[in-house]
N, C-alpha and C positions, 0 to 999 in steps of 0.2 A: 504493499500500500503504501512506503514511506517513498520508494521509488518512481508510481505515478504521479504519486502530487510532486516530486522533483521535475519529472519530463514535464507537468503541466505547467510550472512554474516556468523552465527553461524554453519552453515554446510560448508561450507568452510574453514573457522578454525579447527573444528572439523575432517575434511577430510585429513588437512596439519599436524594435530598432528599424528592424528592415522600413514599416510606416513612416517614420521621423524621418529617415535619411532617404524618403521618396517627394517628401514635401521640399517643393522648392520656399527660399526662404522670400520674404517680402517686405516691402518696406516698413518699417518700423519693428520687425521681430525681434526677439532677442539673440541673436547673431554677433558673435562678439566683433566690434570696431576695431582697427586695427589703423592705426600711423606707420604706413611702410616705407615714406621717405620724408627728411626734413633737412632743407639748405643750408644748415648749421650744424654740426658736430655738437655744440657748446648747449644746443638749445635743445629742450623737451617739450614736446609734442604730447598732450595727453586728450583724448575723445573717449565718453563713455554714454551709456546708454542716457537717457533722459526720462520721465515719464509726462504723461499726459498731464500737465499741471499749468498753474498759473502761466507759464511761460510759453507756452504753446496754444494758450488761447490769447495771450497778447499777438502772438505773428498771425494767427487764423485775422483778429481781429484788425492787425494793421493792415494784412493783406486786403482785406473787405473796407476797410477806410480811403483805399488808397487805390481805389480803380481805376483812376485816372493818372496814378503817380509810376513813373518807369522806372525801371532797373535796368541799365545796358540796353535802352533802348525799346523795351518789351514792358507793357500794362500789366502790374503787378494783378488784376483782378483776374487773367486768364491765368495764371499760376493753383498750383493747390500745394501745399509742405508734404513733401514725401520721406523724410529724414530729418533728424533732430537728435543732436550729439553733445553733452557739455564737451564743454572746451576750457584748457588750460595748460599754460605755458608757463614754464622756468629757467631760467638760464639765459635769457635775450637780454642783449644789450644794444642802446640806437645805432651802435657802430656798424651790427649786424647788416642793416639797412633790409630791405624787403625781408617777409621770413616765407619760404614757397615748403607746403608741406601736402604728400598726397593721405587721403585718408580712404579705407573702403569700409564702405557703408553697408548693409544689409543687401540692400535693393544694386545691384551692379546695373551701369545706367549705360544707354548707347551714347556711342560719342556725338552725332547728330539729335540726339534728344535736345528740345529746348527747356533748359534750367536756369536756374538764377539761385545764388549762394550766398547768401545772408548771415553774418555774425550779429547775435545779442548780447551787448553791453548789458550787465545786470548791477541796477543803481539799489545798492543792499538796503537802504533806510526804507522805501517806499515799493523794490520789487517791479517797478516800472523796468521796460527795455528799451534802450537805444536802437532802433535795426540800423546794421550800414549795409551795402552791397560790397562783397568780396569778389577781386578777379580769379579765373577760374579757369581749367581745362577738363574734360572726361578722357581718362587714358583709356587704351585699346581694350585694358580688364574691367572696366566700367567703375574704377576706381575713380575720386575726384582728386585734382591737383588744385590747391588753393592758396592766393598770396596774397598777406593780407603785408599794410603798409607798414613802417616803422610805428607809425601813431597807434593803430590796430592792435599790433605785439605790444606793445605797452600797455595799454587800456585791458586787453586780454589778460598779461600778466599781473597787471597791479588791481584787479577785480574779480569778478564772475562774469562767466560768457557761456552762450552755444553757440554752435553752428547749424544752420540749418541748408536745407536742398529744397528746392520747390522746384514742381514740373508744372510742366504747360498741361493743362486740362485738358480729357481726352474729348473731341467733339460730341455735345448731345445729339 
């Protein structure tokens, strides 16, 4: 009887593993985020999951309230948030200049996808977020390479921030 029970447990675990492996990651899924490249060896860039919270709500409100505002020549109202992660920087000095880093999100993006990448600088006192566009490219593997100005990198290092990827909404 003990062998039959053990066999059933092993079979159930094996089926669960197969089912999990077949599921493709989707935006916002709990797939570990990874920084795979930083332009300066002296700088440490960390991204981590952020749960649906007030910051995410503020981004959605920001996009909704700024339908006519543009990011890189594109109207924000045509986009929806697909990825968001906390962003932390340490070891950065202004003499480094622009800081470039590559992030592998849960979603792999197509190189020709219409995206916008924003950083949100979080005011610790009232939890408001100041959103700023970031120059970026989508790599062949679907990761996103973002470039922060020296001013942006210092602001992230000296406070709390998130990085968000918005993608053009599918035609209805």
